[in-house]
C-alpha positions as CSV (number, residue, x, y, z in Angstrom):
1,M,-19.1,96.9,-92.5
2,K,-19.9,94.1,-90.1
3,K,-20.7,94.5,-86.4
4,I,-20.0,92.2,-83.5
5,T,-20.8,92.3,-79.8
6,L,-18.1,91.5,-77.3
7,I,-19.1,89.1,-74.6
8,I,-17.1,89.9,-71.5
9,A,-17.2,87.9,-68.3
10,A,-17.8,90.3,-65.3
11,L,-14.9,90.3,-62.8
12,V,-16.3,92.1,-59.7
13,A,-14.2,93.8,-57.1
14,I,-14.9,95.6,-53.8
15,S,-14.9,99.3,-54.5
16,A,-15.9,102.5,-52.8
17,F,-17.8,103.6,-55.9
18,T,-19.0,102.4,-59.2
19,L,-17.4,103.5,-62.5
20,K,-19.8,104.8,-65.1
21,Y,-19.5,105.6,-68.8
22,N,-21.5,107.6,-71.3
23,E,-24.2,105.1,-72.1
24,G,-22.3,102.5,-70.1
25,E,-20.2,101.3,-73.1
26,V,-16.7,101.0,-74.5
27,S,-16.7,101.6,-78.3
28,Y,-14.2,99.8,-80.4
29,K,-13.0,99.7,-84.0
30,I,-11.0,96.9,-85.6
31,W,-8.9,97.1,-88.8
32,E,-8.3,93.6,-90.0
33,G,-5.3,92.9,-92.3
34,Y,-3.2,95.8,-90.9
35,D,0.2,94.5,-91.7
36,G,2.4,97.0,-90.0
37,D,5.0,95.8,-87.4
38,S,4.4,98.8,-85.1
39,L,1.5,100.8,-83.7
40,P,0.0,103.2,-86.2
41,D,0.8,106.8,-85.5
42,D,-2.5,108.0,-86.8
43,F,-5.5,105.6,-86.6
44,S,-7.7,107.9,-88.5
45,A,-5.4,107.4,-91.5
46,L,-6.2,103.6,-91.6
47,G,-9.5,104.3,-93.4
48,E,-12.8,102.6,-92.7
49,P,-12.6,99.9,-89.9
50,T,-13.5,96.3,-90.7
51,V,-15.3,95.7,-87.4
52,T,-17.1,98.1,-85.0
53,G,-19.0,97.5,-81.9
54,T,-19.4,98.1,-78.2
55,G,-18.3,96.2,-75.2
56,K,-18.0,96.6,-71.4
57,C,-14.2,96.4,-71.1
58,F,-11.0,97.5,-72.8
59,Q,-10.2,93.9,-73.9
60,L,-10.3,91.9,-77.0
61,G,-13.1,89.7,-75.7
62,D,-14.7,87.2,-78.2
63,Y,-12.8,88.9,-81.0
64,S,-9.6,87.6,-79.5
65,N,-8.4,84.5,-81.4
66,P,-4.8,83.0,-80.9
67,S,-4.7,82.2,-84.7
68,K,-5.7,85.7,-85.8
69,D,-2.7,88.0,-86.7
70,H,-2.3,91.4,-88.4
71,F,-4.9,93.7,-87.1
72,A,-5.2,97.0,-85.3
73,A,-7.8,98.1,-82.7
74,E,-8.9,101.3,-81.0
75,F,-11.1,101.4,-77.9
76,T,-12.7,104.6,-76.5
77,S,-14.9,105.5,-73.6
78,T,-15.7,108.2,-71.0
79,L,-14.9,107.7,-67.4
80,S,-16.9,109.6,-64.7
81,V,-14.8,110.2,-61.6
82,P,-16.9,110.9,-58.4
83,E,-14.1,112.7,-56.6
84,E,-10.4,113.6,-57.2
85,N,-8.2,110.6,-56.5
86,E,-4.9,109.0,-57.6
87,Y,-5.5,106.0,-59.9
88,S,-3.1,103.2,-60.9
89,F,-3.5,102.0,-64.4
90,L,-2.1,98.5,-65.4
91,L,-1.6,97.6,-69.0
92,Y,-0.5,94.4,-70.7
93,S,-0.2,93.9,-74.5
94,D,1.1,91.5,-77.1
95,D,2.1,93.1,-79.4
96,N,2.0,97.0,-79.1
97,S,-0.4,99.3,-77.3
98,R,-0.9,102.9,-76.2
99,F,-3.2,104.2,-73.4
100,I,-4.3,107.8,-73.6
101,I,-6.2,109.9,-71.0
102,D,-7.6,113.2,-72.0
103,G,-5.2,113.3,-74.9
104,E,-2.1,112.5,-72.9
105,T,-0.3,109.2,-73.5
106,L,0.1,107.6,-70.1
107,I,1.5,104.2,-71.1
108,G,3.1,103.0,-74.3
109,L,4.1,99.4,-74.7
110,N,6.3,97.8,-77.4
111,S,5.8,94.1,-77.3
112,S,6.6,94.0,-73.6
113,C,4.3,91.1,-72.8
114,E,4.5,92.3,-69.2
115,Y,2.2,94.4,-67.0
116,T,3.2,98.0,-66.8
117,I,1.8,100.4,-64.2
118,A,1.4,104.1,-64.3
119,K,-0.3,106.5,-61.8
120,K,-2.3,109.6,-62.5
121,T,-4.5,111.9,-60.4
122,L,-7.9,112.5,-62.0
123,G,-10.1,115.3,-61.0
124,K,-13.8,115.0,-60.4
125,G,-15.8,114.8,-63.6
126,K,-15.6,113.1,-67.0
127,H,-12.3,111.9,-68.6
128,E,-11.8,110.7,-72.2
129,L,-10.1,107.3,-72.4
130,K,-8.5,105.7,-75.5
131,L,-6.6,102.5,-75.9
132,Q,-4.9,101.7,-79.2
133,Y,-3.5,98.2,-80.0
134,Q,-1.7,96.5,-82.8
135,E,-1.3,92.7,-83.3
136,Y,1.4,91.5,-85.6
137,E,1.9,87.7,-85.2
138,N,2.6,84.9,-82.7
139,G,-0.1,85.3,-80.1
140,Q,-2.1,88.2,-78.8
141,G,-3.1,89.7,-75.6
142,L,-4.6,93.0,-74.2
143,D,-5.6,93.8,-70.6
144,L,-6.2,97.2,-69.0
145,Y,-7.1,97.5,-65.4
146,M,-7.4,100.3,-62.9
147,C,-7.5,100.7,-59.1
148,T,-7.0,103.1,-56.3
149,A,-5.0,102.4,-53.2
150,G,-6.4,99.5,-51.3
151,E,-8.5,98.2,-54.2
152,L,-8.0,95.2,-56.4
153,P,-7.5,95.9,-60.1
154,R,-10.7,95.5,-62.2
155,D,-11.8,95.7,-65.8
156,Y,-13.4,98.9,-66.9
157,G,-17.1,98.7,-66.9
158,T,-17.4,96.3,-64.0
159,A,-19.9,97.1,-61.3
160,A,-19.1,96.9,-57.6
161,P,-22.1,95.2,-55.9
162,E,-22.5,95.0,-52.1
163,Y,-21.2,91.8,-50.5
164,R,-23.9,89.2,-50.0
165,I,-24.2,85.4,-50.3
166,P,-25.6,84.7,-53.8
167,D,-28.8,82.8,-54.1
168,F,-27.0,79.8,-55.6
169,V,-24.8,79.1,-52.6
170,V,-27.1,77.5,-50.0
171,P,-28.9,75.2,-52.4
172,Q,-25.6,73.9,-53.7
173,V,-24.2,73.4,-50.2
174,T,-27.3,71.6,-48.9
175,E,-27.6,69.4,-52.0
176,A,-24.1,68.1,-51.5
177,Y,-24.7,67.7,-47.7
178,K,-27.6,65.4,-48.4
179,R,-25.3,63.1,-50.4
180,Y,-22.8,63.2,-47.5
181,R,-25.5,62.3,-44.9
182,E,-26.7,59.3,-46.9
183,W,-23.1,58.1,-47.2
184,K,-22.1,58.8,-43.6
185,G,-24.8,56.9,-41.9
186,D,-23.9,56.4,-38.2
187,D,-20.1,56.3,-38.8
188,E,-17.7,58.8,-37.4
189,T,-16.1,61.0,-40.0
190,I,-13.6,63.8,-40.6
191,I,-14.9,66.4,-43.0
192,F,-13.2,69.5,-44.5
193,P,-13.7,71.6,-47.7
194,I,-10.9,72.4,-50.1
195,F,-10.3,75.8,-51.7
196,T,-7.3,76.2,-54.0
197,D,-6.2,78.3,-57.0
198,I,-8.3,81.3,-56.3
199,H,-6.1,83.5,-58.5
200,A,-7.5,86.6,-57.0
201,H,-5.1,89.1,-58.7
202,T,-7.9,90.9,-60.6
203,N,-11.2,89.5,-59.4
204,C,-13.3,88.5,-56.4
205,R,-13.1,84.8,-56.4
206,F,-11.9,85.0,-52.8
207,H,-15.5,85.8,-51.9
208,H,-16.3,82.1,-52.6
209,I,-14.3,81.3,-49.4
210,G,-16.6,83.5,-47.4
211,Y,-19.7,82.1,-49.1
212,L,-18.8,78.6,-48.0
213,A,-17.5,79.7,-44.6
214,E,-20.8,81.4,-43.7
215,T,-22.8,78.2,-44.4
216,S,-20.4,75.9,-42.5
217,D,-23.0,75.3,-39.7
218,I,-24.8,73.0,-42.2
219,W,-21.8,70.7,-42.4
220,N,-20.0,71.2,-39.0
221,Y,-16.6,70.9,-40.6
222,D,-13.6,69.7,-38.6
223,F,-11.6,72.5,-40.3
224,M,-11.3,74.3,-43.7
225,L,-8.3,74.0,-46.0
226,C,-6.8,76.3,-48.6
227,L,-4.1,74.7,-50.8
228,G,-2.7,77.9,-52.1
229,D,-2.4,80.0,-55.3
230,V,-4.1,83.1,-53.9
231,G,-2.5,84.8,-56.8
232,V,-0.1,87.4,-55.6
233,N,2.5,86.9,-58.3
234,L,0.0,86.9,-61.2
235,G,-0.7,89.7,-63.7
236,P,-0.7,93.2,-62.2
237,A,-0.4,92.0,-58.6
238,H,3.3,91.1,-59.0
239,I,4.3,94.7,-59.8
240,S,2.4,96.4,-56.9
241,K,3.0,95.7,-53.2
242,D,-0.3,97.6,-52.6
243,I,-2.2,95.1,-54.7
244,T,-0.4,92.1,-53.2
245,N,-1.2,93.3,-49.7
246,T,-4.8,94.0,-50.6
247,I,-5.2,90.4,-52.0
248,L,-3.6,88.8,-48.9
249,T,-5.8,90.9,-46.5
250,K,-9.0,90.2,-48.4
251,V,-8.4,86.5,-48.5
252,S,-7.5,86.5,-44.8
253,D,-10.8,88.4,-44.0
254,E,-12.8,85.8,-45.9
255,M,-11.1,83.0,-43.9
256,K,-12.1,84.8,-40.7
257,K,-15.8,84.4,-41.6
258,Y,-15.3,80.7,-40.6
259,S,-15.3,80.5,-36.8
260,G,-13.3,77.2,-36.8
261,L,-9.7,76.4,-37.9
262,F,-8.7,77.4,-41.4
263,L,-5.5,75.6,-42.6
264,F,-3.4,77.1,-45.4
265,I,-0.4,76.1,-47.5
266,P,1.0,78.4,-50.3
267,G,1.2,77.6,-54.0
268,N,3.5,78.6,-56.8
269,H,1.5,81.7,-57.5
270,D,2.0,83.0,-54.0
271,W,5.6,84.0,-54.4
272,D,8.2,84.1,-57.2
273,G,10.0,80.9,-58.0
274,G,10.5,80.0,-54.3
275,E,12.6,83.1,-53.6
276,G,10.0,84.8,-51.5
277,T,10.5,88.1,-53.3
278,I,6.8,89.0,-53.1
279,T,6.0,87.6,-49.7
280,S,7.8,85.2,-47.4
281,E,7.2,82.0,-45.4
282,E,7.3,84.2,-42.2
283,R,4.6,86.4,-43.7
284,F,2.4,83.4,-44.5
285,Q,2.8,82.1,-41.0
286,E,1.8,85.4,-39.4
287,L,-1.2,86.0,-41.7
288,F,-2.7,82.5,-42.3
289,Q,-1.2,80.0,-39.9
290,K,-0.4,81.4,-36.5
291,P,-4.0,82.7,-36.0
292,G,-5.0,79.0,-36.0
293,L,-3.0,78.4,-32.8
294,E,-5.7,80.2,-30.8
295,K,-8.3,77.7,-32.0
296,A,-6.3,74.5,-32.3
297,G,-3.9,74.9,-29.4
298,D,-1.3,72.1,-29.2
299,K,-3.0,70.2,-32.0
300,L,-1.6,72.5,-34.6
301,H,2.2,72.1,-35.0
302,L,3.9,74.9,-37.0
303,T,7.5,74.6,-38.1
304,P,9.4,77.8,-37.1
305,G,10.2,79.9,-40.1
306,K,8.6,77.5,-42.6
307,V,5.2,76.9,-44.0
308,Y,5.0,73.1,-43.8
309,H,3.2,71.9,-40.7
310,Y,0.6,69.4,-39.4
311,Y,-2.6,69.2,-37.5
312,D,-3.9,66.4,-35.3
313,I,-7.4,65.4,-34.3
314,P,-6.4,62.8,-31.6
315,E,-10.0,61.8,-30.7
316,K,-10.6,60.7,-34.3
317,K,-7.0,59.3,-34.7
318,F,-6.4,61.6,-37.7
319,R,-3.3,63.6,-38.8
320,I,-3.2,66.0,-41.7
321,I,0.3,67.0,-43.0
322,L,0.6,70.2,-45.1
323,L,3.7,70.3,-47.2
324,N,5.3,73.1,-49.2
325,S,5.5,71.7,-52.7
326,C,6.6,75.0,-54.3
327,G,10.2,75.5,-53.2
328,T,11.5,77.6,-50.4
329,C,14.0,80.3,-49.9
330,T,16.7,77.6,-49.6
331,Q,16.1,76.6,-53.3
332,K,16.7,79.7,-55.4
333,D,14.8,80.0,-58.7
334,M,13.0,76.7,-58.1
335,C,9.3,75.9,-57.8
336,Y,7.4,72.6,-57.7
337,V,10.0,71.0,-55.5
338,F,10.1,69.4,-52.0
339,D,13.3,70.6,-50.6
340,D,15.8,68.3,-48.7
341,E,15.2,69.8,-45.2
342,Q,11.4,69.4,-45.6
343,M,11.6,65.8,-46.8
344,E,13.7,64.7,-43.8
345,W,11.1,66.5,-41.6
346,F,8.3,64.7,-43.4
347,K,9.7,61.2,-43.1
348,A,10.6,61.6,-39.4
349,L,7.1,63.0,-38.7
350,V,5.3,60.0,-40.4
351,D,7.6,57.6,-38.6
352,E,6.7,59.0,-35.2
353,T,2.9,59.2,-36.0
354,P,0.9,56.7,-33.8
355,Q,0.3,53.5,-35.8
356,D,-3.5,53.7,-35.4
357,F,-3.7,57.2,-36.9
358,S,-4.9,57.8,-40.5
359,I,-2.5,60.3,-42.2
360,F,-3.6,62.6,-45.0
361,V,-0.8,64.4,-46.9
362,T,-1.6,67.6,-48.7
363,C,0.2,70.2,-50.7
364,H,-0.4,72.5,-53.7
365,Y,1.4,70.7,-56.5
366,Q,0.7,67.1,-57.6
367,P,3.9,65.1,-58.3
368,H,2.1,62.2,-60.0
369,P,2.8,62.3,-63.8
370,N,-0.9,62.4,-64.6
371,G,-1.3,65.4,-62.3
372,R,0.9,67.8,-64.1
373,W,-0.8,70.6,-66.0
374,H,2.4,71.0,-68.1
375,N,4.2,68.3,-70.1
376,T,7.8,69.5,-69.8
377,P,8.7,70.1,-66.2
378,A,12.3,71.1,-65.3
379,P,14.7,68.3,-64.5
380,Y,14.9,69.3,-60.8
381,T,11.1,69.0,-60.7
382,L,11.1,65.5,-62.1
383,R,13.7,64.4,-59.6
384,S,11.7,65.9,-56.8
385,N,8.5,64.2,-58.0
386,E,10.2,60.8,-58.2
387,R,11.6,61.2,-54.7
388,M,8.3,62.2,-53.2
389,M,6.5,59.2,-54.9
390,N,9.2,56.8,-53.7
391,V,9.0,58.1,-50.2
392,L,5.2,57.9,-50.1
393,A,5.3,54.3,-51.4
394,E,7.8,53.3,-48.8
395,L,6.0,55.0,-45.9
396,K,2.7,53.5,-47.1
397,R,4.1,50.0,-46.4
398,H,4.4,50.8,-42.7
399,H,1.8,53.5,-42.0
400,N,-1.9,54.2,-42.6
401,I,-1.5,56.9,-45.2
402,I,-4.7,57.9,-46.9
403,G,-2.9,59.5,-49.9
404,L,-1.7,62.8,-51.3
405,L,-4.3,65.6,-51.8
406,C,-3.4,68.5,-54.1
407,G,-4.7,71.4,-56.2
408,D,-2.7,73.3,-58.9
409,S,-3.7,71.4,-62.0
410,H,-7.3,72.9,-62.4
411,F,-8.8,69.5,-63.1
412,N,-10.0,66.4,-61.2
413,M,-7.9,63.2,-60.9
414,H,-7.8,60.1,-58.8
415,E,-5.0,57.6,-59.4
416,V,-3.6,54.7,-57.3
417,D,0.2,54.2,-57.7
418,R,2.0,51.6,-55.6
419,N,-1.0,51.5,-53.2
420,V,-0.9,55.3,-52.7
421,N,-4.0,57.4,-53.5
422,Y,-3.3,60.6,-55.5
423,F,-6.2,63.0,-55.7
424,I,-6.5,66.4,-57.3
425,T,-9.4,68.8,-56.6
426,Q,-10.3,71.0,-59.5
427,S,-10.3,74.2,-57.6
428,M,-11.5,77.7,-58.5
429,S,-10.0,77.5,-62.0
430,A,-10.5,75.1,-64.9
431,C,-7.8,73.6,-67.2
432,S,-8.6,74.0,-70.9
433,K,-10.0,70.8,-72.4
434,E,-7.2,70.4,-74.8
435,N,-4.7,70.4,-72.0
436,L,-6.3,67.7,-69.9
437,M,-4.0,64.8,-69.0
438,P,-5.0,61.1,-69.3
439,G,-7.3,60.0,-66.6
440,T,-8.4,63.5,-65.7
441,R,-11.5,65.6,-66.3
442,R,-12.9,69.0,-65.5
443,A,-16.3,70.6,-64.8
444,D,-17.4,73.7,-66.5
445,L,-17.7,76.6,-64.1
446,N,-19.4,80.0,-64.1
447,F,-18.3,82.0,-61.1
448,D,-21.5,84.0,-61.1
449,E,-23.7,80.9,-60.8
450,S,-21.8,78.3,-58.9
451,L,-19.3,77.3,-56.3
452,C,-16.6,74.8,-57.2
453,C,-15.5,73.1,-54.0
454,D,-14.8,69.5,-53.0
455,V,-15.6,68.4,-49.4
456,I,-13.4,65.6,-48.3
457,A,-14.9,63.1,-45.9
458,V,-12.9,60.3,-44.2
459,K,-14.2,57.3,-42.3
460,P,-11.1,56.2,-40.3
461,A,-12.7,53.1,-38.9
462,K,-13.4,51.8,-42.4
463,N,-10.5,53.3,-44.3
464,E,-12.9,55.0,-46.7
465,V,-12.8,58.4,-48.4
466,H,-15.6,60.1,-50.2
467,T,-15.4,63.5,-51.9
468,F,-18.5,65.6,-52.4
469,R,-18.6,68.3,-55.0
470,I,-20.4,71.5,-54.0
471,G,-21.4,73.4,-57.1
472,A,-19.8,72.8,-60.6
473,G,-20.5,69.3,-61.8
474,G,-22.4,68.3,-58.7
475,A,-22.7,64.6,-57.9
476,D,-21.0,63.6,-61.2
477,Y,-17.8,64.8,-59.7
478,D,-18.0,62.9,-56.4
479,Y,-15.2,60.4,-55.8
480,E,-14.9,57.4,-53.5
481,F,-11.8,55.3,-52.7
482,N,-10.3,53.2,-49.9
483,Y,-6.9,53.4,-48.3
């Protein structure tokens, strides 16, 4: 019999207590070559397992391999509950799974490939947990999370440390700042950091917003910017309004750690296909945009009932336009589109912008062909992309447009197309290397050891832009271009 050790990345979450196990472990058994097309009724009848070991979560971990089919697995552990409480358990599997607490089957999945939630009140003391799984063919997946009301889901075995700024933050912030000061010289600049693609549906990546916000006095930002994908329609979040509300509240709280103006535009993972079934444009305005009015006054211009808007810094002759690239309630079942009403608003806004202003256009999704993380977008997306690029090219002929700044793709890109700059910031996620598009690249990132944030710096008098990477990749991921 061979043994392996699962290496699990820790996904931390704010919690009122820390879950503990007997010996702090999840034990597992793997039966390779199991050829049944359903979950075994009796795992003890399978004989001696092929693989045994211990891990820290009820997940496949390093054993998971997309090319590996036909096996069965059983995970067991003991959960110590500090006080009686109702718990929500969220299970996903491809193919079949069964989650058992104290001998009672709480969730049973039959190739659902969707998160399923069940609730159970657990009394104070120890509870025996068991997760059984069967993989037949064509991909595999297994995730089990738990939370109580007001918590974010988390993997079993994950500790809940107190909030603090990690030791890596200030050195990475100051290192990038030194590069910025050398480039800036005596010129006037506009500077702002970008956060995007936090995907906080089961983790604490949103803390990185607070980490940077609390060191903003080093940079003296003009504002901070989040380009969406908080993650409220991902994984377990999309089946629980409590989890959705928790994510939105925690992200908002992190933004409040910055005393200045925090601008926000939603991404495709912040609602379902543009329909607003999880949250709405009005909700985004109330939570993330209207609070900025107190700080920005008449320099921040919100569009009633919509999430596209703009912000001016008149003394620096600068305007930033924030577009909704992910569909609206007026375009049912569509995402990655710039709707007709918004496009007319956008063209009229640029045309009325003072000629001596520099204009930076931002949104979540990148319409440039090299900026797509997928290779087969829907026809309506292609039409919307082509229209946006044509509009930008035409507007660039008559206005001082810096370019289009986006997130979404999880990699870095800078392209010039018909004199328009297209720039993607890598964000808090990383595209797999095999999915990188031509002319793009990515930096490796460990969330426990590094930030991953681009600070955008603009010299309006010289029509220059320089981006400075804080954290992952460092100076190797700085970019410089003219407009």
